[in-house]
Structure formats: structure tokens, C-alpha cells
ZADO-1210 file (C-alpha; in nm, 4 decimals, padded with zeros to 6 digits):
<atoms>
<atom x="03.6461" y="09.2703" z="-05.3498" code="MET" pos="1"/>
<atom x="03.4625" y="09.0970" z="-05.6231" code="SER" pos="2"/>
<atom x="03.3639" y="09.3744" z="-05.8776" code="LYS" pos="3"/>
<atom x="03.0798" y="09.4206" z="-06.1203" code="PHE" pos="4"/>
<atom x="02.9765" y="09.6044" z="-06.4438" code="SER" pos="5"/>
<atom x="02.6288" y="09.7448" z="-06.3277" code="ALA" pos="6"/>
<atom x="02.5348" y="09.8370" z="-06.6623" code="SER" pos="7"/>
<atom x="02.6055" y="09.4892" z="-06.7900" code="ASP" pos="8"/>
<atom x="02.4152" y="09.3367" z="-06.4914" code="ALA" pos="9"/>
<atom x="02.0942" y="09.5731" z="-06.5751" code="ALA" pos="10"/>
<atom x="02.1442" y="09.4541" z="-06.9444" code="PHE" pos="11"/>
<atom x="02.1072" y="09.0745" z="-06.8817" code="VAL" pos="12"/>
<atom x="01.7828" y="09.0281" z="-06.9342" code="GLY" pos="13"/>
<atom x="01.8193" y="09.1279" z="-07.2967" code="PHE" pos="14"/>
<atom x="02.1270" y="08.8760" z="-07.3359" code="ARG" pos="15"/>
<atom x="01.9182" y="08.5893" z="-07.2025" code="LEU" pos="16"/>
<atom x="01.6261" y="08.6644" z="-07.4319" code="VAL" pos="17"/>
<atom x="01.8939" y="08.6360" z="-07.6941" code="ARG" pos="18"/>
<atom x="02.0463" y="08.2867" z="-07.5863" code="GLU" pos="19"/>
<atom x="01.6972" y="08.1273" z="-07.5253" code="HIS" pos="20"/>
<atom x="01.4427" y="08.2705" z="-07.7961" code="PRO" pos="21"/>
<atom x="01.2506" y="07.9545" z="-07.8063" code="ARG" pos="22"/>
<atom x="01.2054" y="07.9728" z="-07.4044" code="THR" pos="23"/>
<atom x="01.0830" y="08.2918" z="-07.3925" code="ILE" pos="24"/>
<atom x="00.8242" y="08.2924" z="-07.7026" code="ALA" pos="25"/>
<atom x="00.7358" y="07.9760" z="-07.5013" code="LEU" pos="26"/>
<atom x="00.7066" y="08.1631" z="-07.1613" code="TRP" pos="27"/>
<atom x="00.4839" y="08.4457" z="-07.3667" code="ALA" pos="28"/>
<atom x="00.2474" y="08.2057" z="-07.4923" code="ALA" pos="29"/>
<atom x="00.1785" y="08.0693" z="-07.2031" code="LEU" pos="30"/>
<atom x="00.1469" y="08.4124" z="-07.0088" code="MET" pos="31"/>
<atom x="-00.0374" y="08.5324" z="-07.2365" code="THR" pos="32"/>
<atom x="-00.3163" y="08.1987" z="-07.2065" code="VAL" pos="33"/>
<atom x="-00.2958" y="08.2701" z="-06.8053" code="LEU" pos="34"/>
<atom x="-00.3891" y="08.6449" z="-06.9024" code="SER" pos="35"/>
<atom x="-00.6820" y="08.5826" z="-07.0484" code="LEU" pos="36"/>
<atom x="-00.7797" y="08.3215" z="-06.8587" code="LEU" pos="37"/>
<atom x="-00.7819" y="08.4822" z="-06.5505" code="THR" pos="38"/>
<atom x="-00.9368" y="08.7985" z="-06.7348" code="SER" pos="39"/>
<atom x="-01.1869" y="08.5790" z="-06.8328" code="THR" pos="40"/>
<atom x="-01.2392" y="08.4376" z="-06.5079" code="LEU" pos="41"/>
<atom x="-01.2520" y="08.7239" z="-06.3165" code="THR" pos="42"/>
<atom x="-01.4873" y="08.8811" z="-06.5758" code="ILE" pos="43"/>
<atom x="-01.7753" y="08.6172" z="-06.4669" code="LYS" pos="44"/>
<atom x="-01.7074" y="08.6476" z="-06.0963" code="VAL" pos="45"/>
<atom x="-01.7035" y="09.0130" z="-06.0281" code="ALA" pos="46"/>
<atom x="-01.6796" y="09.2331" z="-06.3304" code="GLY" pos="47"/>
<atom x="-01.9309" y="09.4445" z="-06.2112" code="PRO" pos="48"/>
<atom x="-01.7741" y="09.5136" z="-05.9101" code="GLN" pos="49"/>
<atom x="-01.4824" y="09.5517" z="-06.0150" code="LEU" pos="50"/>
<atom x="-01.6354" y="09.8682" z="-06.2753" code="ASN" pos="51"/>
<atom x="-01.7666" y="10.0138" z="-05.9603" code="ALA" pos="52"/>
<atom x="-01.4767" y="09.9740" z="-05.7507" code="PHE" pos="53"/>
<atom x="-01.3386" y="10.1642" z="-06.0545" code="MET" pos="54"/>
<atom x="-01.5937" y="10.4552" z="-06.0528" code="ALA" pos="55"/>
<atom x="-01.5822" y="10.5288" z="-05.6794" code="LEU" pos="56"/>
<atom x="-01.1929" y="10.5525" z="-05.6766" code="SER" pos="57"/>
<atom x="-01.2352" y="10.8225" z="-05.9202" code="ALA" pos="58"/>
<atom x="-01.5018" y="10.9853" z="-05.7684" code="ASP" pos="59"/>
<atom x="-01.3983" y="11.2182" z="-05.4676" code="ASN" pos="60"/>
<atom x="-01.7651" y="11.2567" z="-05.3173" code="ASN" pos="61"/>
<atom x="-01.7597" y="10.8597" z="-05.2310" code="ALA" pos="62"/>
<atom x="-01.8304" y="10.7960" z="-04.8580" code="SER" pos="63"/>
<atom x="-01.5833" y="10.5487" z="-04.6701" code="PRO" pos="64"/>
<atom x="-01.8657" y="10.2975" z="-04.6182" code="GLU" pos="65"/>
<atom x="-01.9440" y="10.2722" z="-05.0173" code="GLU" pos="66"/>
<atom x="-01.5822" y="10.2096" z="-05.0441" code="MET" pos="67"/>
<atom x="-01.5835" y="09.9816" z="-04.7703" code="LEU" pos="68"/>
<atom x="-01.8790" y="09.7844" z="-04.8774" code="ALA" pos="69"/>
<atom x="-01.7588" y="09.7016" z="-05.2437" code="ILE" pos="70"/>
<atom x="-01.3824" y="09.6055" z="-05.1282" code="MET" pos="71"/>
<atom x="-01.5529" y="09.3696" z="-04.8784" code="GLY" pos="72"/>
<atom x="-01.7460" y="09.1960" z="-05.1936" code="GLY" pos="73"/>
<atom x="-01.4590" y="09.2037" z="-05.3485" code="LEU" pos="74"/>
<atom x="-01.2238" y="09.0337" z="-05.0712" code="ALA" pos="75"/>
<atom x="-01.2538" y="08.6993" z="-05.2044" code="PRO" pos="76"/>
<atom x="-01.1652" y="08.7925" z="-05.5283" code="LEU" pos="77"/>
<atom x="-00.8457" y="08.9279" z="-05.3858" code="MET" pos="78"/>
<atom x="-00.7593" y="08.6605" z="-05.1870" code="GLY" pos="79"/>
<atom x="-00.7285" y="08.4415" z="-05.4648" code="VAL" pos="80"/>
<atom x="-00.5357" y="08.6834" z="-05.6918" code="SER" pos="81"/>
<atom x="-00.2971" y="08.7362" z="-05.4357" code="LEU" pos="82"/>
<atom x="-00.2166" y="08.3301" z="-05.3898" code="VAL" pos="83"/>
<atom x="-00.2422" y="08.3044" z="-05.7786" code="TYR" pos="84"/>
<atom x="00.0074" y="08.6446" z="-05.7536" code="SER" pos="85"/>
<atom x="00.2453" y="08.4421" z="-05.4977" code="LEU" pos="86"/>
<atom x="00.2500" y="08.1086" z="-05.7237" code="ALA" pos="87"/>
<atom x="00.3224" y="08.3323" z="-06.0372" code="LEU" pos="88"/>
<atom x="00.6160" y="08.5098" z="-05.9540" code="TYR" pos="89"/>
<atom x="00.7634" y="08.2169" z="-05.7120" code="SER" pos="90"/>
<atom x="00.7522" y="08.0305" z="-06.0521" code="VAL" pos="91"/>
<atom x="00.9011" y="08.2611" z="-06.2696" code="MET" pos="92"/>
<atom x="01.1716" y="08.3800" z="-06.0062" code="LEU" pos="93"/>
<atom x="01.2216" y="08.0368" z="-05.9829" code="ALA" pos="94"/>
<atom x="01.2903" y="07.9756" z="-06.4019" code="ALA" pos="95"/>
<atom x="01.5265" y="08.2960" z="-06.3986" code="VAL" pos="96"/>
<atom x="01.7278" y="08.1499" z="-06.1422" code="ASN" pos="97"/>
<atom x="01.7585" y="07.8332" z="-06.2765" code="ARG" pos="98"/>
<atom x="01.8447" y="07.9957" z="-06.6522" code="MET" pos="99"/>
<atom x="02.0982" y="08.1901" z="-06.4913" code="VAL" pos="100"/>
<atom x="02.2906" y="07.9942" z="-06.2640" code="LEU" pos="101"/>
<atom x="02.1732" y="07.6394" z="-06.4486" code="GLN" pos="102"/>
<atom x="02.1898" y="07.7444" z="-06.7967" code="PRO" pos="103"/>
<atom x="02.2390" y="07.3503" z="-06.8898" code="GLY" pos="104"/>
<atom x="01.8915" y="07.2131" z="-06.7132" code="ASP" pos="105"/>
<atom x="01.6689" y="07.3385" z="-06.9633" code="SER" pos="106"/>
<atom x="01.3940" y="07.0828" z="-06.9213" code="ARG" pos="107"/>
<atom x="01.0038" y="07.2320" z="-06.9031" code="SER" pos="108"/>
<atom x="01.1875" y="07.5339" z="-07.0696" code="ALA" pos="109"/>
<atom x="01.3222" y="07.5735" z="-06.7223" code="TYR" pos="110"/>
<atom x="00.9733" y="07.6005" z="-06.5380" code="LEU" pos="111"/>
<atom x="00.9025" y="07.3515" z="-06.2723" code="ARG" pos="112"/>
<atom x="00.6287" y="07.3319" z="-06.0033" code="PHE" pos="113"/>
<atom x="00.8364" y="07.1632" z="-05.6755" code="GLY" pos="114"/>
<atom x="01.0547" y="07.3182" z="-05.3920" code="ALA" pos="115"/>
<atom x="01.2175" y="07.5285" z="-05.5466" code="ASP" pos="116"/>
<atom x="00.9503" y="07.7310" z="-05.6023" code="GLU" pos="117"/>
<atom x="00.7840" y="07.6267" z="-05.2418" code="LEU" pos="118"/>
<atom x="01.1313" y="07.7906" z="-05.0679" code="ARG" pos="119"/>
<atom x="01.0711" y="08.0803" z="-05.3332" code="GLN" pos="120"/>
<atom x="00.6983" y="08.1577" z="-05.2156" code="ALA" pos="121"/>
<atom x="00.8721" y="08.1485" z="-04.8790" code="GLY" pos="122"/>
<atom x="01.1310" y="08.3982" z="-04.9562" code="ALA" pos="123"/>
<atom x="00.9013" y="08.6114" z="-05.1279" code="LEU" pos="124"/>
<atom x="00.6686" y="08.5850" z="-04.7986" code="ILE" pos="125"/>
<atom x="00.9245" y="08.6861" z="-04.5780" code="LEU" pos="126"/>
<atom x="01.1259" y="08.9926" z="-04.7678" code="VAL" pos="127"/>
<atom x="00.7579" y="09.1112" z="-04.8413" code="ASN" pos="128"/>
<atom x="00.7146" y="09.1668" z="-04.4460" code="LEU" pos="129"/>
<atom x="01.0299" y="09.2304" z="-04.3529" code="ILE" pos="130"/>
<atom x="01.0109" y="09.5302" z="-04.6073" code="ILE" pos="131"/>
<atom x="00.6668" y="09.5933" z="-04.4736" code="LEU" pos="132"/>
<atom x="00.7661" y="09.5980" z="-04.0731" code="ALA" pos="133"/>
<atom x="01.0876" y="09.8501" z="-04.2135" code="VAL" pos="134"/>
<atom x="00.8000" y="10.0735" z="-04.4001" code="TYR" pos="135"/>
<atom x="00.5685" y="10.0837" z="-04.0844" code="VAL" pos="136"/>
<atom x="00.8477" y="10.1562" z="-03.8060" code="THR" pos="137"/>
<atom x="00.9685" y="10.4463" z="-04.0378" code="ALA" pos="138"/>
<atom x="00.6495" y="10.5989" z="-04.0968" code="ILE" pos="139"/>
<atom x="00.6254" y="10.6217" z="-03.7068" code="LEU" pos="140"/>
<atom x="00.9534" y="10.7417" z="-03.6448" code="LEU" pos="141"/>
<atom x="00.8559" y="11.0212" z="-03.9416" code="SER" pos="142"/>
<atom x="00.5147" y="11.0729" z="-03.8236" code="ALA" pos="143"/>
<atom x="00.7061" y="11.1405" z="-03.4357" code="ILE" pos="144"/>
<atom x="01.0275" y="11.4084" z="-03.6186" code="LEU" pos="145"/>
<atom x="00.7565" y="11.5958" z="-03.7713" code="VAL" pos="146"/>
<atom x="00.5067" y="11.6467" z="-03.4965" code="GLY" pos="147"/>
<atom x="00.8191" y="11.7608" z="-03.2722" code="ILE" pos="148"/>
<atom x="00.8838" y="11.9424" z="-03.5803" code="GLY" pos="149"/>
<atom x="00.5241" y="12.1249" z="-03.5236" code="VAL" pos="150"/>
<atom x="00.6174" y="12.1485" z="-03.1441" code="ALA" pos="151"/>
<atom x="00.9428" y="12.3192" z="-03.1967" code="ALA" pos="152"/>
<atom x="00.8099" y="12.6172" z="-03.4322" code="GLY" pos="153"/>
<atom x="00.5098" y="12.5007" z="-03.6648" code="GLY" pos="154"/>
<atom x="00.4896" y="12.5435" z="-04.0355" code="GLY" pos="155"/>
<atom x="00.8238" y="12.5759" z="-04.2073" code="ALA" pos="156"/>
<atom x="01.0131" y="12.3589" z="-03.9505" code="ILE" pos="157"/>
<atom x="00.7304" y="12.1184" z="-03.9524" code="ALA" pos="158"/>
<atom x="00.7617" y="12.1094" z="-04.3550" code="ALA" pos="159"/>
<atom x="01.1419" y="12.0490" z="-04.3173" code="LEU" pos="160"/>
<atom x="01.1124" y="11.8037" z="-04.0598" code="THR" pos="161"/>
<atom x="00.8249" y="11.6136" z="-04.3426" code="GLY" pos="162"/>
<atom x="01.0250" y="11.6247" z="-04.5940" code="LEU" pos="163"/>
<atom x="01.3503" y="11.5214" z="-04.4359" code="ILE" pos="164"/>
<atom x="01.1035" y="11.2456" z="-04.3031" code="GLY" pos="165"/>
<atom x="00.9719" y="11.1335" z="-04.6579" code="PHE" pos="166"/>
<atom x="01.3822" y="11.0952" z="-04.7992" code="VAL" pos="167"/>
<atom x="01.4164" y="10.9364" z="-04.4850" code="GLY" pos="168"/>
<atom x="01.1637" y="10.6450" z="-04.5510" code="VAL" pos="169"/>
<atom x="01.2559" y="10.6619" z="-04.9172" code="ALA" pos="170"/>
<atom x="01.6157" y="10.6288" z="-04.8732" code="CYS" pos="171"/>
<atom x="01.5520" y="10.3427" z="-04.5857" code="LEU" pos="172"/>
<atom x="01.2947" y="10.0908" z="-04.8172" code="MET" pos="173"/>
<atom x="01.5411" y="10.1427" z="-05.0767" code="ILE" pos="174"/>
<atom x="01.8666" y="10.0266" z="-04.8623" code="TYR" pos="175"/>
<atom x="01.6600" y="09.7392" z="-04.7588" code="PHE" pos="176"/>
<atom x="01.5195" y="09.6105" z="-05.0452" code="ALA" pos="177"/>
<atom x="01.8347" y="09.6142" z="-05.2143" code="VAL" pos="178"/>
<atom x="02.0136" y="09.4327" z="-04.8864" code="ARG" pos="179"/>
<atom x="01.7575" y="09.1401" z="-04.9217" code="LEU" pos="180"/>
<atom x="01.7566" y="09.0962" z="-05.3672" code="SER" pos="181"/>
<atom x="01.9881" y="08.8241" z="-05.2999" code="PHE" pos="182"/>
<atom x="01.6956" y="08.6280" z="-05.0865" code="ALA" pos="183"/>
<atom x="01.5370" y="08.5049" z="-05.4017" code="SER" pos="184"/>
<atom x="01.8787" y="08.3549" z="-05.5486" code="THR" pos="185"/>
<atom x="02.0299" y="08.2397" z="-05.2781" code="MET" pos="186"/>
<atom x="01.7530" y="08.0545" z="-05.1542" code="THR" pos="187"/>
<atom x="01.7522" y="07.8738" z="-05.4864" code="PHE" pos="188"/>
<atom x="02.1224" y="07.8407" z="-05.4548" code="ASP" pos="189"/>
<atom x="02.1740" y="07.7018" z="-05.1068" code="THR" pos="190"/>
<atom x="01.8210" y="07.5004" z="-05.1048" code="GLY" pos="191"/>
<atom x="01.6980" y="07.7117" z="-04.7628" code="ARG" pos="192"/>
<atom x="01.5069" y="08.0240" z="-04.6975" code="ILE" pos="193"/>
<atom x="01.8194" y="08.3226" z="-04.6956" code="ALA" pos="194"/>
<atom x="01.7198" y="08.6022" z="-04.5464" code="ILE" pos="195"/>
<atom x="02.0483" y="08.6754" z="-04.3571" code="ARG" pos="196"/>
<atom x="02.3006" y="08.5393" z="-04.5975" code="ALA" pos="197"/>
<atom x="02.1127" y="08.8059" z="-04.8783" code="SER" pos="198"/>
<atom x="02.2277" y="09.0727" z="-04.6010" code="TRP" pos="199"/>
<atom x="02.5554" y="08.9776" z="-04.5592" code="ALA" pos="200"/>
<atom x="02.6543" y="08.8970" z="-04.9067" code="MET" pos="201"/>
<atom x="02.5343" y="09.2096" z="-05.0157" code="THR" pos="202"/>
<atom x="02.7645" y="09.4271" z="-04.7874" code="LYS" pos="203"/>
<atom x="02.9461" y="09.6675" z="-04.9828" code="GLY" pos="204"/>
<atom x="02.8018" y="09.6092" z="-05.3174" code="HIS" pos="205"/>
<atom x="02.4473" y="09.8574" z="-05.2172" code="VAL" pos="206"/>
<atom x="02.5813" y="10.1559" z="-05.4737" code="GLY" pos="207"/>
<atom x="02.6705" y="09.9325" z="-05.8023" code="ALA" pos="208"/>
<atom x="02.3368" y="09.6964" z="-05.7235" code="MET" pos="209"/>
<atom x="02.1015" y="09.9938" z="-05.7006" code="LEU" pos="210"/>
<atom x="02.2861" y="10.1190" z="-05.9766" code="GLY" pos="211"/>
<atom x="02.1669" y="09.8043" z="-06.1710" code="ALA" pos="212"/>
<atom x="01.8785" y="09.7765" z="-06.0480" code="TYR" pos="213"/>
<atom x="01.7525" y="10.1718" z="-06.1589" code="VAL" pos="214"/>
<atom x="01.9082" y="10.0805" z="-06.4873" code="LEU" pos="215"/>
<atom x="01.6918" y="09.7428" z="-06.5013" code="ALA" pos="216"/>
<atom x="01.3617" y="09.9164" z="-06.4667" code="VAL" pos="217"/>
<atom x="01.4367" y="10.2145" z="-06.6849" code="VAL" pos="218"/>
<atom x="01.5026" y="09.9833" z="-06.9347" code="MET" pos="219"/>
<atom x="01.1667" y="09.7595" z="-06.8625" code="ALA" pos="220"/>
<atom x="00.9500" y="10.0961" z="-06.8509" code="VAL" pos="221"/>
<atom x="01.1333" y="10.1355" z="-07.2028" code="ILE" pos="222"/>
<atom x="01.0200" y="09.7801" z="-07.3123" code="VAL" pos="223"/>
<atom x="00.6807" y="09.8796" z="-07.1946" code="TYR" pos="224"/>
<atom x="00.5913" y="10.1179" z="-07.3695" code="LEU" pos="225"/>
<atom x="00.7313" y="10.0082" z="-07.6952" code="LEU" pos="226"/>
<atom x="00.4639" y="09.7451" z="-07.6901" code="ILE" pos="227"/>
<atom x="00.2045" y="09.9371" z="-07.5506" code="MET" pos="228"/>
<atom x="00.2450" y="10.1788" z="-07.8696" code="THR" pos="229"/>
<atom x="00.2704" y="09.8565" z="-08.0638" code="ILE" pos="230"/>
<atom x="-00.0894" y="09.7367" z="-07.9330" code="VAL" pos="231"/>
<atom x="-00.2472" y="10.0848" z="-07.9747" code="ALA" pos="232"/>
<atom x="-00.1051" y="10.0621" z="-08.3661" code="ALA" pos="233"/>
<atom x="-00.2961" y="09.7586" z="-08.3831" code="VAL" pos="234"/>
<atom x="-00.6066" y="09.8732" z="-08.1877" code="GLY" pos="235"/>
<atom x="-00.6384" y="10.1980" z="-08.4175" code="VAL" pos="236"/>
<atom x="-00.6205" y="09.9371" z="-08.7331" code="ILE" pos="237"/>
<atom x="-00.8586" y="09.6893" z="-08.5939" code="ALA" pos="238"/>
<atom x="-01.1197" y="09.9397" z="-08.4609" code="SER" pos="239"/>
<atom x="-01.0200" y="10.1893" z="-08.7144" code="GLY" pos="240"/>
<atom x="-01.0207" y="10.4780" z="-08.5686" code="GLY" pos="241"/>
<atom x="-00.8140" y="10.5766" z="-08.2169" code="ILE" pos="242"/>
<atom x="-01.1355" y="10.6242" z="-08.0633" code="GLY" pos="243"/>
<atom x="-01.0903" y="10.3049" z="-07.9878" code="GLY" pos="244"/>
<atom x="-00.8183" y="10.3269" z="-07.7765" code="LEU" pos="245"/>
<atom x="-01.0040" y="10.4333" z="-07.4640" code="GLY" pos="246"/>
<atom x="-00.9803" y="10.0302" z="-07.3008" code="GLY" pos="247"/>
<atom x="-00.6248" y="10.0424" z="-07.3750" code="LEU" pos="248"/>
<atom x="-00.4638" y="10.1757" z="-06.9979" code="PHE" pos="249"/>
<atom x="-00.8498" y="10.1206" z="-06.8085" code="GLU" pos="250"/>
<atom x="-01.0212" y="09.8221" z="-06.9637" code="PRO" pos="251"/>
<atom x="-01.4091" y="09.7577" z="-06.9170" code="ASP" pos="252"/>
<atom x="-01.4334" y="09.4626" z="-06.6965" code="MET" pos="253"/>
<atom x="-01.8376" y="09.4933" z="-06.6305" code="SER" pos="254"/>
<atom x="-01.8572" y="09.1761" z="-06.9371" code="SER" pos="255"/>
<atom x="-01.6722" y="09.0056" z="-07.1912" code="LEU" pos="256"/>
<atom x="-01.7937" y="09.2164" z="-07.4670" code="GLU" pos="257"/>
<atom x="-01.6386" y="09.5497" z="-07.3224" code="THR" pos="258"/>
<atom x="-01.3469" y="09.3664" z="-07.2378" code="PHE" pos="259"/>
<atom x="-01.2970" y="09.1904" z="-07.5691" code="PHE" pos="260"/>
<atom x="-01.3003" y="09.4599" z="-07.7946" code="THR" pos="261"/>
<atom x="-01.0374" y="09.5101" z="-08.0854" code="PRO" pos="262"/>
<atom x="-00.7976" y="09.7325" z="-07.8492" code="ILE" pos="263"/>
<atom x="-00.8375" y="09.4838" z="-07.5461" code="GLY" pos="264"/>
<atom x="-00.7393" y="09.1414" z="-07.7089" code="LEU" pos="265"/>
<atom x="-00.4414" y="09.3563" z="-07.9160" code="ALA" pos="266"/>
<atom x="-00.3883" y="09.4070" z="-07.5285" code="ARG" pos="267"/>
<atom x="-00.4193" y="09.0437" z="-07.4386" code="ALA" pos="268"/>
<atom x="-00.2395" y="08.8959" z="-07.7010" code="VAL" pos="269"/>
<atom x="00.0376" y="09.1015" z="-07.5842" code="PHE" pos="270"/>
<atom x="00.0327" y="09.0887" z="-07.2824" code="ALA" pos="271"/>
<atom x="00.2419" y="08.8043" z="-07.2059" code="GLY" pos="272"/>
<atom x="00.5109" y="08.8985" z="-07.3778" code="VAL" pos="273"/>
<atom x="00.5053" y="09.2607" z="-07.2258" code="ILE" pos="274"/>
<atom x="00.4759" y="09.0301" z="-06.8634" code="SER" pos="275"/>
<atom x="00.7440" y="08.8223" z="-06.9408" code="VAL" pos="276"/>
<atom x="01.0130" y="09.0516" z="-07.1040" code="LEU" pos="277"/>
<atom x="00.9571" y="09.2641" z="-06.8411" code="THR" pos="278"/>
<atom x="01.0163" y="09.0273" z="-06.5709" code="SER" pos="279"/>
<atom x="01.2559" y="08.9168" z="-06.6891" code="LEU" pos="280"/>
<atom x="01.4307" y="09.2220" z="-06.7741" code="ILE" pos="281"/>
<atom x="01.3836" y="09.3064" z="-06.3661" code="ILE" pos="282"/>
<atom x="01.4614" y="08.9956" z="-06.2213" code="PHE" pos="283"/>
<atom x="01.7692" y="08.8795" z="-06.3794" code="SER" pos="284"/>
<atom x="01.9795" y="09.1264" z="-06.3255" code="PRO" pos="285"/>
<atom x="02.0771" y="09.0090" z="-05.9167" code="ALA" pos="286"/>
<atom x="02.1038" y="08.6435" z="-06.0357" code="PRO" pos="287"/>
<atom x="02.3814" y="08.7380" z="-06.2628" code="GLU" pos="288"/>
<atom x="02.5217" y="08.9876" z="-05.9584" code="ILE" pos="289"/>
<atom x="02.4973" y="08.6876" z="-05.7587" code="TYR" pos="290"/>
<atom x="02.6660" y="08.4495" z="-05.9822" code="ARG" pos="291"/>
<atom x="02.9919" y="08.7093" z="-06.0522" code="ILE" pos="292"/>
<atom x="03.0218" y="08.7946" z="-05.7058" code="LEU" pos="293"/>
<atom x="03.0160" y="08.3748" z="-05.5653" code="LYS" pos="294"/>
<atom x="03.2614" y="08.2857" z="-05.8810" code="ALA" pos="295"/>
<atom x="03.4770" y="08.6142" z="-05.7247" code="GLY" pos="296"/>
<atom x="03.5297" y="08.4367" z="-05.4001" code="GLY" pos="297"/>
<atom x="03.2581" y="08.6495" z="-05.1819" code="ALA" pos="298"/>
<atom x="03.1037" y="08.2804" z="-05.0822" code="GLU" pos="299"/>
<atom x="02.7655" y="08.2535" z="-04.9173" code="PRO" pos="300"/>
<atom x="02.7286" y="08.2505" z="-04.5694" code="VAL" pos="301"/>
<atom x="02.5698" y="07.9653" z="-04.4208" code="ALA" pos="302"/>
<atom x="02.1702" y="07.9942" z="-04.4940" code="PRO" pos="303"/>
<atom x="01.9078" y="08.1063" z="-04.2724" code="SER" pos="304"/>
<atom x="01.5751" y="08.2397" z="-04.2262" code="THR" pos="305"/>
</atoms>
């Protein structure tokens, strides 16, 4: 059985940054422009509604009718945001897969808009639908387990069965996520949406793969916090005091004037850097592990949906 180093796989994103600094810089610049454009359009279209929704979410006395009314008004924006996110992640996943599996094919900074990206979108939708179905099923089974606990002995047993159910749901979700984590890479490599192929090829590697993914997420969080610290420092300098940090994590999107404050501009400028670096760190371990396993003789099975 082919082996790989979980720690090496977790840090492959940093290696890619070192090997392709100009490409990563271009990605960051493009993401910054996209962030500015989408923020501006969002504020123009639904700035006040978003602020009202945030205020209601923080209000414990808000009625369900009020929440539904606000969400109904935001439904078109949510739909557009969902399509935008799907397109963005499809392009990013294809680019990262291309960078790892086909490093010599660097034209257009590994960014394309074609069949590979469409297949990535299809794989993303299918994987998320599967994960959602697993989650709903697991929650229902957990509820049944809690019901049995209540019927059997009341509070203590119900609490224990509830804890068991919660842990079981979490473990099941993580297991399925790891087993399907090659879907994007194998779809890119084989030219067909490969869901069952991912399940087959990850067999026997779940523990090591999970270790790599967890370490990559930890590294991404550290990078995020470091960059946000820089953003905060820039914001303090630009605004002349720590009071300007109020909009660092919860920006006021009611208007362009309240959003593009000194701290808002600092956050927007660095948003592209944060997005690209964290995405690269989190997305790159899967194609790297797949590349190693395939090179070691772990042949992918025939692709299938």
C-alpha cells in the first residue's frame, strides 16, 4: 500500500506559494478586485436589508415572521451568491488541481473557464448533496436514539444517548467528507465526475488523510489570524486609533460610506490575500495525496457518478 506523509501533504500549500509566487500574487490581486466588486454590488443592491438581517439575528426577541420577511427580501441575493460561490470554487479547485497535477500547464496562471471547471461544479454539487443526505439521515437516527433514551429512563439516559448521537453524527460527517475528498481531484484527472472512484481510492487512508486535512486547516487558521492582525494594525494606523476596529469582523454594509472606512479598505485590500492563501492551504493536500498514491501504484478505478 502506498504511503504518504500527512505533515508534508498539509504543508504543500506553502510549497506552492514558494514555487509560484507570481501566480499566487496574481490570484490575490484578482480576488481583491472581485471582493471589492461584489461588496460594492451587494451594498448597492441590498445593503440596508443585510444590516437589518444582522440586527434581527442578534435580537433574541425577534419574531420568526420578521426573520422570514427579511430573508424573503434577501432570497434573490442569496441565489446569486450561491451561483457566484459555486463558480468561484470550481475555478479555484480546478486551478489548484492543475497546479499540483499538471505544473507545466501554467498558461493563464492556471486559471481557465472550460469543461474542467464545469465538471468541478458538478462534483461539488453532488458531493454536497451526498453530505447533506448523510447529515439529515444521521440527525434523524440520532433523534430516534434520544427518543429511545427518554422512553427507557428519562434524563440521564437521554443525555447519554444525545451525546452518543452527537458524536456519532460528527464522526460520520467527517468520515464521509474524507472518503469523498478525492472527488474534485479525480474528476479533474480523469475528465469525468468521479464520486465512487474517490470512495474506492481513499479506502485504507482515512486516518492519515484526516490528519493532513486537520493540520492544513490549523495552518490556514493561523495564516488568517496573522493577516487579520496586520489588517488591524493597518486599520489602527489609518484611522488614528483603536476605535476604528469596530468594523473589522462585522462591517457595516448599509452604505458604501460606512463600509469603506479605513479599516474597511484595509480589510478589502487583504481579503484577496486571505482568500487565496487559505484556499490554497486547504485545497492542495487532496491533490498532493492523490498524486503520491497514484504514483505509488494506487490506480484510480473507472470514473463514475
